[in-house]
C-alpha positions in Angstrom: 157.1 93.9 108.4 155.9 96.4 111.0 152.5 96.4 112.6 150.8 99.4 114.1 147.7 99.0 116.2 144.8 101.0 114.8 142.1 99.9 117.2 142.5 97.9 120.4 139.7 95.6 121.8 138.0 98.3 123.8 138.0 101.0 121.1 136.9 98.4 118.5 133.9 97.4 120.7 133.0 101.1 121.2 133.2 101.6 117.4 130.9 98.7 116.7 128.4 99.9 119.3 128.5 103.4 117.6 127.9 101.9 114.2 124.9 100.0 115.6 123.4 103.1 117.1 123.8 104.9 113.8 122.0 102.1 112.1 119.2 102.2 114.6 118.8 105.9 114.2 118.4 105.5 110.4 116.5 102.2 110.3 114.3 102.2 113.4 112.9 98.7 113.9 114.4 97.3 110.7 111.0 96.3 109.4 112.1 97.0 105.8 115.8 96.5 106.2 118.1 93.6 105.6 121.8 93.1 106.3 124.2 91.4 103.9 127.7 90.5 105.0 130.3 90.2 102.3 132.2 86.9 102.2 134.6 86.1 103.5 135.5 88.6 106.3 132.5 90.9 106.2 130.4 88.1 107.4 132.0 88.0 110.9 131.3 91.7 111.4 127.8 91.4 110.0 127.0 88.7 112.5 128.3 90.8 115.4 126.3 93.8 114.3 123.2 91.7 113.6 123.4 90.2 117.1 123.8 93.6 118.8 121.0 95.2 116.7 118.5 92.4 117.5 119.3 92.7 121.2 118.9 96.5 121.1 115.7 96.6 119.1 114.0 93.4 120.2 113.2 92.6 116.6 114.2 89.9 114.1 116.4 91.3 111.4 117.1 89.6 108.1 120.8 88.6 107.7 122.4 87.1 104.7 125.9 86.3 103.3 126.9 87.4 99.8 129.8 85.9 97.9 131.1 88.1 95.0 133.8 85.8 93.6 132.1 85.3 90.2 131.0 88.9 89.9 134.5 90.4 90.4 136.1 92.1 87.3 139.4 90.4 88.1 138.1 86.9 88.5 139.7 85.5 85.3 142.9 87.6 85.6 144.3 85.7 88.6 147.0 83.1 88.2 145.4 80.8 90.8 141.6 80.3 90.9 139.8 82.0 93.8 137.8 79.7 96.0 134.2 80.8 96.2 132.4 81.0 99.5 128.8 80.3 100.3 126.0 82.8 99.4 123.1 82.6 101.8 120.3 85.1 101.3 117.2 83.4 102.7 114.9 86.3 101.9 113.8 88.5 99.0 115.4 91.9 99.0 112.9 93.4 96.6 111.9 96.9 97.8 113.9 96.5 101.0 116.7 98.7 102.4 119.9 96.7 102.3 123.0 97.4 104.4 126.0 95.8 102.9 128.7 95.1 105.6 132.4 94.5 105.0 135.5 94.8 107.2 137.7 97.0 105.0 136.9 99.2 102.0 140.0 99.5 99.7 139.5 99.9 96.0 135.7 99.6 95.9 135.8 96.6 93.5 134.3 94.1 96.0 131.4 96.4 96.7 130.8 96.9 92.9 130.7 93.1 92.6 128.4 92.9 95.6 125.9 95.2 93.9 125.9 93.0 90.8 125.5 89.8 92.9 122.7 91.3 95.1 120.4 91.9 92.1 119.9 88.1 91.8 117.8 88.4 95.0 115.6 91.4 93.9 115.8 95.1 93.4 116.4 96.8 96.7 114.7 100.2 97.6 118.0 101.5 98.9 121.5 100.2 99.4 123.9 101.5 102.1 127.5 100.4 102.9 129.0 99.9 106.4 132.7 99.3 106.8 134.8 99.0 109.8 137.8 100.6 108.1 137.7 103.0 105.2 141.1 103.1 103.5 141.3 106.6 102.2 143.0 107.6 98.9 142.9 104.1 97.5 139.6 104.0 95.6 139.5 102.8 92.0 135.7 103.2 91.7 133.5 106.0 92.9 132.2 104.1 96.0 132.0 105.6 99.5 130.6 104.1 102.7 127.6 105.4 104.5 128.8 104.2 107.9 132.5 104.2 108.8 134.1 102.7 111.9 137.5 104.3 111.3 139.1 106.2 108.4 142.8 105.3 107.8 145.2 107.0 105.5 147.1 104.2 103.8 149.6 103.6 101.0 148.8 101.0 98.3 151.5 98.7 99.7 150.2 98.7 103.2 147.6 96.3 104.5 144.8 96.6 107.1 144.3 93.5 109.1 141.0 93.0 111.1 141.2 90.4 113.8 137.9 89.4 115.4 137.2 86.8 118.1 134.6 85.4 115.8 137.4 84.5 113.4 139.3 82.7 116.1 141.6 85.4 117.3 142.2 86.0 121.0 141.0 89.6 121.0 139.3 92.1 118.6 142.0 94.3 117.0 142.7 96.2 113.9 146.3 96.5 112.6 148.0 98.5 109.9 150.8 96.4 108.4 153.7 98.0 106.6 155.1 95.6 104.1 158.2 96.4 102.2 157.5 99.1 99.6 157.6 97.7 96.1 
């Protein structure tokens, strides 16, 4: 297995800062905007962005965690059951702008499941998607992000690994891992 560094700590921090600035440009003081991090890995990125946005704007911004396990179209197709994570949405999203945050966008199926899961908490005014890595040429559904940290051309057999300090890693890094082609 080979690993290629996509973003080192410094570039990843700059990228997250840029994404925050784009969100501030489009959402101002976040009065009518909430952030939903997708379980499991999107939550770490959502917390980082949430903290930076609150510091930059001086406002309290709604933050929730959304688990899509039971909304996935492949839930019953797996040989081993998937362990669900916690959903925590302590606010109503009715008529709010919602920014869904995930680390990597691959096929689009997790985002489709998130849209279904989110409806249990109200009908949002608008939904946007922020991803740290957009894997191009891999979409199975017509879903595209509004905010992109880095676009990466990948093959189906490759994997993108996001390592964040919040997950317990030593540094923030993003890797492209070449597994043996199948």
